[in-house]
N, C-alpha and C positions, 0 to 999 in steps of 0.2 A: 410829525414831531421831527424836529431836528436834532440830532444826537451827536455824530462825529462830524460831520458835515461832508464825508465823503460823496455821498449821494447826490447832494445839493449842489457840489461842485460840478460832477459829472453832467447833471441835468442843465446846469447854468451854460456850461461849455457847448452843449448842443444847442440850446436855445440861442445862444449868441450865433451861431451859423445862419440863422434866419434874418439876422440884422435888425433886431426890434429897436424901435426908440426908445424904449424904456423897459426894463424888467425889476418888478418889486418881488420880494419874497416875504410872506407873511406863514409865520408858524403858530399854530395853536399850542404847541408844547415846545419848548428849547429847554435842552438838559445843559446843565452847568458840566461841562467837561473839560478839564485840564488840558487837553491835547488839542483842542479847538482853539486855535490862535485867533484868528479873525472871525468877526460876526459876519454869518450869511443872511441874517434875516432883517429885512427893514421894518417889519411889525411883528411884534409878541406878544402872544395871549397870555401865556403863563411860563415862567421860567422855573424849571424844577430840579430837584438834586438829581445825581447820576445813578438813579435806582431804577430798576425794571417795573415799570407800569403797564396796567391792563385796565380794561373797562372803554366802554364807549368807542368800538370798532378796533380796539388794541387787544391783542390775544395773547394767551401763553398755550401753545400746542392746541390751537383752537378752542380754548375754554376762555370763558369771562369776556367775548367780544361783545355780548348783549348787554351786560352791564350799563345803567343809565348814568353812571359816575365813573371816575378814573382814579384808579388808587395804585399803591405799591403792593406788589406780591412778595410774600416773605419767603424766606428759605426753605420753610416748612411746607409752605402752598407750592412751591415749585417742585418738591420733592413728591409730594402728594399727585400732582399732576404731569408730572414728567412722563414722556414716552420711551 
């Protein structure tokens, strides 16, 4: 998932030190975040709203990682499963 893009920028900077011929970025999920001014992905699976999503390997406090789908967790759900 590409969120703010900070991690991806750092990763791309590191990858560039190896002088690759080409680097392409694919994101299954790319959030619509107003603070992200440039697109860091060449291929986008799904563009999603700037909400907290869980499921299919994305967790919230170690919960929901094993869901076979991706969904938004509500504020009530966050309160119920907070640590």
